[in-house]
ZAVEXKOL-538510 format. One line per field, with one value per residue (C-alpha): residue number from 1; x negated, y negated, z. Coordinates in Angstrom, 2 decimals, always signed. Layout:
N
num <- NUM | ...;
u <- X | ...;
v <- Y | ...;
w <- Z | ...;
This chain:
320
num <- 1 | 2 | 3 | 4 | 5 | 6 | 7 | 8 | 9 | 10 | 11 | 12 | 13 | 14 | 15 | 16 | 17 | 18 | 19 | 20 | 21 | 22 | 23 | 24 | 25 | 26 | 27 | 28 | 29 | 30 | 31 | 32 | 33 | 34 | 35 | 36 | 37 | 38 | 39 | 40 | 41 | 42 | 43 | 44 | 45 | 46 | 47 | 48 | 49 | 50 | 51 | 52 | 53 | 54 | 55 | 56 | 57 | 58 | 59 | 60 | 61 | 62 | 63 | 64 | 65 | 66 | 67 | 68 | 69 | 70 | 71 | 72 | 73 | 74 | 75 | 76 | 77 | 78 | 79 | 80 | 81 | 82 | 83 | 84 | 85 | 86 | 87 | 88 | 89 | 90 | 91 | 92 | 93 | 94 | 95 | 96 | 97 | 98 | 99 | 100 | 101 | 102 | 103 | 104 | 105 | 106 | 107 | 108 | 109 | 110 | 111 | 112 | 113 | 114 | 115 | 116 | 117 | 118 | 119 | 120 | 121 | 122 | 123 | 124 | 125 | 126 | 127 | 128 | 129 | 130 | 131 | 132 | 133 | 134 | 135 | 136 | 137 | 138 | 139 | 140 | 141 | 142 | 143 | 144 | 145 | 146 | 147 | 148 | 149 | 150 | 151 | 152 | 153 | 154 | 155 | 156 | 157 | 158 | 159 | 160 | 161 | 162 | 163 | 164 | 165 | 166 | 167 | 168 | 169 | 170 | 171 | 172 | 173 | 174 | 175 | 176 | 177 | 178 | 179 | 180 | 181 | 182 | 183 | 184 | 185 | 186 | 187 | 188 | 189 | 190 | 191 | 192 | 193 | 194 | 195 | 196 | 197 | 198 | 199 | 200 | 201 | 202 | 203 | 204 | 205 | 206 | 207 | 208 | 209 | 210 | 211 | 212 | 213 | 214 | 215 | 216 | 217 | 218 | 219 | 220 | 221 | 222 | 223 | 224 | 225 | 226 | 227 | 228 | 229 | 230 | 231 | 232 | 233 | 234 | 235 | 236 | 237 | 238 | 239 | 240 | 241 | 242 | 243 | 244 | 245 | 246 | 247 | 248 | 249 | 250 | 251 | 252 | 253 | 254 | 255 | 256 | 257 | 258 | 259 | 260 | 261 | 262 | 263 | 264 | 265 | 266 | 267 | 268 | 269 | 270 | 271 | 272 | 273 | 274 | 275 | 276 | 277 | 278 | 279 | 280 | 281 | 282 | 283 | 284 | 285 | 286 | 287 | 288 | 289 | 290 | 291 | 292 | 293 | 294 | 295 | 296 | 297 | 298 | 299 | 300 | 301 | 302 | 303 | 304 | 305 | 306 | 307 | 308 | 309 | 310 | 311 | 312 | 313 | 314 | 315 | 316 | 317 | 318 | 319 | 320;
u <- -34.29 | -34.14 | -31.48 | -30.33 | -29.54 | -27.59 | -25.04 | -21.78 | -19.55 | -15.59 | -12.80 | -10.39 | -6.88 | -4.85 | -2.00 | +0.42 | +3.99 | +2.50 | -1.09 | -3.46 | -7.01 | -9.35 | -13.08 | -15.56 | -18.42 | -21.26 | -21.53 | -25.02 | -25.71 | -25.74 | -22.01 | -22.78 | -20.36 | -21.83 | -19.91 | -20.13 | -17.91 | -14.01 | -11.47 | -7.73 | -4.71 | -1.60 | +1.28 | +3.24 | +6.99 | +8.35 | +7.64 | +11.16 | +12.37 | +12.58 | +8.73 | +7.43 | +5.09 | +3.66 | +3.35 | +1.46 | -0.83 | -1.27 | -2.19 | -5.14 | -6.55 | -6.35 | -8.21 | -10.52 | -11.78 | -11.67 | -14.12 | -16.65 | -16.61 | -18.08 | -20.49 | -21.73 | -21.48 | -19.74 | -20.59 | -18.31 | -15.95 | -16.33 | -13.04 | -10.41 | -7.71 | -4.76 | -2.52 | +0.62 | +4.18 | +7.15 | +5.22 | +6.44 | +4.18 | +4.94 | +7.58 | +7.90 | +7.18 | +3.58 | +2.97 | +3.93 | +1.72 | -1.19 | -0.74 | -0.58 | -3.64 | -5.69 | -4.84 | -5.17 | -8.69 | -9.83 | -10.51 | -9.32 | -6.40 | -8.18 | -10.87 | -7.66 | -5.66 | -2.41 | -1.01 | +1.43 | -0.34 | +0.08 | -1.98 | -4.84 | -4.34 | -4.00 | -7.63 | -9.08 | -8.19 | -9.10 | -11.66 | -10.84 | -9.71 | -6.28 | -4.15 | -1.06 | -0.90 | +1.57 | +2.60 | +4.68 | +4.86 | +7.95 | +8.54 | +7.82 | +6.57 | +4.39 | +2.09 | -0.43 | -2.70 | -3.75 | -7.30 | -5.72 | -5.10 | -1.18 | +0.46 | +4.06 | +5.81 | +8.25 | +10.15 | +9.60 | +12.91 | +13.59 | +15.42 | +18.57 | +18.13 | +15.72 | +14.05 | +13.94 | +10.78 | +9.55 | +9.56 | +12.32 | +14.59 | +13.32 | +14.86 | +17.63 | +18.88 | +18.33 | +20.39 | +23.23 | +23.46 | +23.22 | +26.46 | +28.07 | +26.96 | +28.63 | +31.76 | +32.25 | +31.46 | +28.11 | +27.33 | +24.98 | +21.52 | +18.37 | +18.34 | +20.89 | +19.48 | +15.87 | +17.05 | +19.35 | +16.70 | +13.87 | +16.42 | +17.47 | +21.22 | +23.62 | +26.70 | +27.36 | +28.92 | +25.80 | +23.42 | +25.50 | +24.89 | +21.44 | +20.77 | +22.73 | +20.79 | +18.39 | +15.17 | +16.04 | +15.86 | +13.74 | +10.82 | +13.75 | +14.85 | +10.90 | +10.02 | +12.34 | +10.69 | +7.76 | +10.82 | +12.25 | +9.02 | +7.79 | +11.65 | +10.65 | +7.79 | +9.65 | +11.91 | +15.10 | +16.90 | +18.44 | +15.40 | +13.43 | +16.20 | +15.43 | +11.89 | +12.15 | +14.63 | +11.77 | +9.25 | +11.03 | +11.64 | +8.04 | +7.60 | +9.93 | +8.85 | +5.16 | +6.41 | +8.34 | +5.13 | +2.86 | +5.83 | +5.58 | +2.05 | +2.07 | -0.56 | -0.34 | -3.30 | -3.17 | -4.89 | -2.54 | -3.16 | -0.93 | -1.20 | +0.69 | +1.56 | +3.92 | +2.12 | -0.71 | +1.06 | +3.56 | +2.18 | +5.49 | +6.23 | +2.60 | +2.93 | +6.09 | +4.96 | +2.37 | +4.64 | +7.40 | +4.57 | +3.52 | +6.55 | +7.19 | +3.90 | +1.99 | -0.84 | -1.23 | -3.90 | -4.12 | -7.09 | -8.65 | -8.96 | -11.98 | -11.32 | -8.89 | -6.10 | -9.48 | -11.59 | -9.42 | -8.81 | -12.59 | -12.87 | -10.03 | -12.40 | -15.94 | -13.48 | -12.22 | -16.01 | -17.07 | -14.20 | -15.85;
v <- -6.70 | -3.91 | -1.11 | -2.01 | -5.77 | -3.83 | -2.13 | -3.35 | -3.49 | -2.09 | -1.46 | +1.47 | +0.90 | +3.29 | +1.28 | +3.37 | +2.23 | +2.73 | +0.87 | +0.65 | +1.41 | +0.12 | +1.85 | -0.25 | +1.52 | +0.88 | +1.55 | +1.87 | +1.61 | +5.15 | +5.78 | +7.11 | +5.61 | +5.87 | +5.03 | +1.27 | +0.80 | +1.53 | -0.81 | -1.05 | -2.93 | -3.82 | -1.47 | -2.07 | -2.02 | -1.87 | -4.58 | -5.20 | -5.43 | -8.19 | -9.17 | -6.89 | -9.18 | -10.78 | -7.50 | -6.06 | -9.24 | -9.05 | -5.62 | -5.86 | -9.24 | -7.10 | -4.06 | -5.30 | -8.11 | -5.34 | -3.15 | -6.52 | -6.54 | -2.99 | -3.76 | -6.52 | -9.42 | -10.20 | -9.92 | -10.60 | -7.44 | -6.18 | -3.98 | -2.64 | -0.12 | +0.27 | +3.60 | +2.43 | +4.14 | +2.77 | +1.77 | +3.32 | +3.69 | +1.03 | -1.09 | -4.80 | -3.58 | -2.04 | -5.38 | -7.58 | -5.69 | -5.99 | -9.99 | -10.12 | -7.67 | -9.83 | -13.50 | -11.71 | -10.15 | -12.88 | -10.79 | -11.57 | -8.78 | -6.41 | -5.76 | -4.48 | -1.69 | -0.94 | +3.18 | +5.40 | +6.62 | +10.17 | +9.22 | +7.72 | +11.10 | +13.30 | +11.70 | +12.02 | +15.74 | +16.87 | +13.84 | +14.37 | +17.61 | +19.67 | +20.21 | +19.78 | +17.62 | +17.82 | +15.21 | +16.14 | +13.04 | +11.32 | +11.62 | +13.99 | +14.28 | +16.45 | +15.25 | +17.27 | +16.74 | +18.93 | +19.80 | +17.15 | +14.51 | +14.34 | +14.37 | +15.23 | +14.17 | +15.85 | +14.15 | +10.91 | +9.78 | +8.03 | +9.52 | +8.96 | +10.84 | +13.41 | +14.05 | +17.74 | +18.80 | +16.17 | +15.77 | +13.09 | +16.19 | +18.99 | +16.15 | +15.01 | +18.78 | +19.75 | +17.30 | +17.66 | +21.50 | +19.97 | +17.92 | +20.99 | +22.71 | +20.58 | +20.03 | +24.02 | +25.06 | +26.72 | +28.40 | +27.04 | +26.95 | +25.84 | +23.64 | +21.29 | +20.65 | +20.36 | +17.59 | +15.63 | +15.55 | +13.81 | +11.94 | +10.75 | +11.73 | +13.59 | +13.64 | +13.45 | +10.29 | +8.84 | +10.92 | +8.70 | +5.96 | +6.61 | +7.41 | +4.21 | +2.17 | -0.50 | +0.81 | +4.42 | +5.65 | +8.01 | +7.17 | +7.95 | +11.92 | +12.44 | +12.01 | +14.95 | +17.48 | +18.80 | +19.67 | +21.76 | +23.26 | +24.04 | +25.91 | +27.45 | +28.68 | +30.52 | +32.32 | +30.25 | +31.13 | +28.02 | +26.00 | +28.70 | +28.32 | +24.65 | +24.83 | +27.99 | +25.15 | +22.14 | +24.89 | +26.64 | +22.64 | +22.02 | +25.36 | +24.17 | +20.54 | +21.95 | +24.26 | +21.81 | +20.29 | +23.33 | +24.55 | +21.02 | +20.83 | +24.34 | +24.99 | +29.03 | +29.93 | +25.91 | +25.03 | +23.00 | +20.88 | +20.37 | +17.06 | +14.79 | +14.47 | +16.98 | +19.95 | +19.20 | +19.11 | +22.01 | +24.88 | +26.43 | +24.76 | +25.28 | +29.00 | +28.82 | +27.11 | +29.10 | +32.34 | +30.48 | +28.62 | +32.74 | +33.56 | +30.27 | +31.22 | +33.98 | +32.69 | +29.48 | +28.77 | +26.37 | +24.80 | +22.31 | +18.70 | +17.31 | +13.77 | +11.57 | +8.88 | +6.19 | +8.40 | +8.17 | +4.87 | +4.36 | +6.33 | +4.42 | +1.03 | +2.66 | +3.20 | -0.63 | -1.80 | +1.29 | +0.20 | -3.97;
w <- -15.83 | -13.47 | -13.84 | -10.19 | -11.75 | -14.70 | -12.22 | -12.09 | -9.49 | -10.10 | -7.81 | -7.61 | -5.36 | -4.08 | -3.29 | -1.04 | +0.87 | +3.73 | +3.58 | +0.54 | -0.04 | -1.92 | -3.08 | -4.25 | -6.55 | -8.66 | -12.57 | -14.09 | -17.57 | -18.18 | -16.84 | -13.16 | -10.80 | -6.87 | -3.65 | -2.48 | +0.25 | +1.26 | +2.63 | +3.80 | +3.74 | +3.61 | +1.84 | -1.33 | -2.50 | -5.91 | -7.68 | -8.26 | -4.35 | -2.85 | -1.75 | -4.24 | -6.19 | -2.95 | -0.90 | -3.97 | -4.30 | -0.70 | -0.25 | -3.28 | -1.71 | +2.06 | +0.97 | -1.15 | +1.56 | +4.34 | +1.11 | +0.85 | +4.61 | +4.38 | +1.26 | +3.22 | -0.11 | -2.48 | -5.33 | -8.27 | -9.81 | -13.40 | -13.70 | -11.53 | -11.81 | -8.97 | -8.94 | -7.14 | -6.78 | -8.89 | -12.22 | -15.41 | -18.34 | -20.51 | -18.68 | -17.63 | -14.59 | -15.39 | -17.33 | -14.40 | -12.04 | -14.68 | -14.66 | -10.98 | -10.37 | -12.78 | -10.85 | -7.23 | -8.37 | -10.24 | -13.03 | -17.15 | -18.29 | -19.84 | -17.16 | -15.19 | -15.68 | -13.53 | -13.32 | -11.60 | -8.93 | -10.39 | -13.29 | -11.00 | -8.81 | -12.04 | -13.38 | -9.97 | -9.70 | -13.15 | -14.65 | -17.95 | -18.29 | -18.81 | -15.79 | -13.77 | -10.68 | -8.50 | -5.54 | -2.67 | +0.19 | +0.78 | -2.83 | -5.37 | -9.53 | -11.55 | -14.53 | -16.40 | -19.40 | -22.16 | -23.92 | -26.52 | -23.72 | -24.44 | -21.17 | -19.61 | -16.38 | -14.60 | -11.65 | -9.82 | -10.68 | -7.17 | -3.96 | -5.06 | -8.22 | -8.32 | -4.59 | -4.49 | -3.62 | -1.43 | +2.42 | +2.07 | +0.75 | +3.11 | +5.85 | +4.31 | +3.68 | +7.22 | +8.56 | +6.52 | +7.20 | +11.04 | +10.33 | +8.77 | +11.83 | +14.28 | +11.98 | +11.88 | +8.44 | +9.15 | +12.43 | +15.30 | +14.95 | +16.94 | +13.50 | +14.51 | +17.72 | +17.10 | +14.35 | +16.37 | +19.12 | +16.52 | +15.36 | +19.10 | +17.94 | +20.43 | +17.93 | +14.09 | +14.31 | +15.68 | +12.77 | +10.31 | +11.43 | +11.58 | +8.12 | +6.85 | +9.09 | +7.18 | +6.87 | +7.41 | +3.71 | +2.46 | +4.45 | +8.02 | +6.39 | +5.50 | +9.06 | +9.84 | +7.51 | +10.14 | +12.45 | +9.55 | +8.74 | +12.43 | +12.79 | +9.32 | +11.10 | +13.76 | +11.85 | +11.75 | +8.83 | +7.63 | +7.71 | +6.01 | +3.22 | +2.81 | +2.70 | -0.23 | -2.17 | -1.92 | -3.10 | -6.26 | -6.99 | -7.28 | -9.20 | -11.69 | -11.84 | -12.64 | -15.28 | -16.80 | -17.35 | -18.35 | -21.14 | -22.21 | -22.82 | -24.16 | -21.08 | -21.08 | -17.88 | -15.92 | -13.50 | -10.47 | -7.85 | -5.14 | -3.25 | -1.12 | +2.78 | +2.34 | +0.69 | +2.87 | +5.95 | +6.09 | +5.85 | +5.47 | +1.81 | +1.26 | +1.25 | -0.50 | -3.15 | -3.97 | -4.07 | -6.07 | -8.28 | -8.74 | -10.15 | -12.52 | -13.87 | -13.28 | -14.95 | -13.24 | -10.68 | -7.41 | -7.66 | -5.33 | -6.50 | -8.04 | -6.38 | -5.18 | -6.36 | -5.60 | -7.45 | -9.88 | -10.38 | -10.13 | -13.43 | -15.23 | -14.26 | -15.48 | -18.67 | -19.02 | -18.85 | -21.89 | -24.17 | -24.17;
């Protein structure tokens, strides 16, 4: 039998709230992974949310179909790993996701892994090595691993409990300051007008109505974060203070992970839309991390969450 015939097709999924990505790769007998194709499908919501199970299955199916179309053939999958937000390790939700994924992908349960997206991102960033990953997007979380393979997580407890360091929190904090300016508790600044303009509001009452509207939620607040970032770049004091608080919160999460895992000089990867696109948050985080953990070093991730999911899929086959 040829080496090509021995190859197995594996899939790694990065299942986000707006869209899901499926990356297909060939796994050679020697363990080498080579990229084959990639496709995008619909987004997911928490599995316990109304329609969550249906969205999860549909996202996997649609993104896999798109990836297979790019491959030009439809060979059977040998294994798959999925990283999705809201999957707590060892929880009933994880078990439910495992069962749903196996059915949607036509795989036996022992050939499917469903993990939190922070875990696939950590695997992609550091492969099997030690390090701390901090993700700041709509939400935020930090996860690390030490040389013994132990992991520890800080943050990620949901936007109602623990959003400091996220784009959601930056937008919400800025908007909270704006209504305090409107009612006289704070001096007026360009922050209020800029945020209200972005929100399409002309009064504090309209702001209040906008944020409680159905579908606004954390994503609605997060959409305001670039406005705060731009004002901070221009030197607006209140905006700069909001950015600084979020940066310090991210650094504190990294510190919590590093201390729990006894990582004295951890490599740190900062990923996610907020850290990628908000330049003032990037700079403030680097400064806050240097104060929190002077020996830490910010590094470029070796790979992304899809790469991490592919590595986990390959692990499944290595164990069978």
